[in-house]
C-alpha positions in Angstrom: -3.4 52.6 28.4 -1.2 54.2 25.8 2.5 54.3 26.0 4.6 57.1 24.6 6.9 56.4 21.7 10.3 57.7 22.5 13.1 58.1 20.0 14.9 55.1 21.7 11.8 52.9 21.3 11.3 53.9 17.7 15.0 53.1 17.0 14.5 49.7 18.6 11.4 49.1 16.5 13.3 50.2 13.4 16.1 47.8 14.2 13.6 44.9 14.6 11.9 45.7 11.3 15.3 45.9 9.5 16.3 42.6 11.0 13.0 41.0 9.9 13.5 42.3 6.3 17.1 40.9 6.3 15.8 37.5 7.4 13.1 37.7 4.7 15.7 38.5 2.0 17.8 35.5 3.0 14.7 33.3 2.9 13.7 34.6 -0.5 17.2 34.0 -1.8 17.1 30.4 -0.5 13.7 29.9 -2.2 15.1 31.2 -5.5 18.0 28.9 -5.3 15.6 26.0 -4.6 13.5 27.0 -7.6 16.6 27.1 -9.8 17.6 23.6 -8.6 14.1 22.2 -9.3 14.1 23.7 -12.8 17.4 22.0 -13.5 16.0 18.7 -12.2 12.8 19.1 -14.3 15.0 19.7 -17.4 16.9 16.5 -16.6 13.7 14.5 -16.2 12.3 15.9 -19.5 15.5 14.8 -21.2 15.1 11.3 -19.7 11.5 11.1 -20.8 12.5 12.1 -24.4 15.1 9.3 -24.4 12.6 6.8 -23.1 10.0 7.9 -25.7 12.5 7.5 -28.5 13.5 4.0 -27.2 9.9 2.9 -26.8 9.1 4.1 -30.4 12.0 2.0 -31.6 10.7 -1.0 -29.8 7.2 -0.5 -31.1 8.6 -0.2 -34.6 10.5 -3.4 -34.1 7.4 -5.2 -32.8 5.4 -4.0 -35.8 8.0 -5.4 -38.2 8.0 -8.7 -36.3 4.2 -8.9 -36.5 4.2 -8.1 -40.2 6.8 -10.8 -40.9 4.9 -13.3 -38.7 1.6 -12.5 -40.5 3.2 -12.9 -43.9 4.8 -16.2 -42.8 1.4 -17.5 -41.6 -0.3 -16.6 -44.8 2.4 -18.2 -46.9 2.3 -21.3 -44.7 -1.5 -21.5 -45.0 -1.3 -21.1 -48.8 1.4 -23.8 -48.9 -0.9 -26.2 -46.9 -3.8 -25.4 -49.3 -1.6 -25.9 -52.3 -0.3 -29.3 -51.1 -3.9 -30.4 -50.3 -5.0 -29.4 -53.8 -1.9 -31.1 -55.4 -2.5 -34.4 -53.6 -6.2 -34.4 -54.0 -6.3 -33.7 -57.7 
C-alpha cells in the first residue's frame, strides 16, 4: 500500500536528512582532528627513532674502536710472548 507524500511529510524528511548531514559533518571534523593528532604523534615517534639510531650508531662506533684496540693489544702481546721465547731460547 502506497502512502501519499504531503508537503508536511516531505518537510519532515528534509529536516531528518539535514540533521543526518549535520551529524556526519561533525563526525568528519572529529576524524580529521584525530588524523591530525596521529600525524603529530607519528612525527614525534620518527624524531625519537632518529635520535635512537644516532645513539646506536655512536655506540657501535665505540664498540668497533674497542675491538680494534683489543685486537691490536692481543697481537702485540702475542708478539711479545714469541719475542721473549725466542730471546730466552737462543
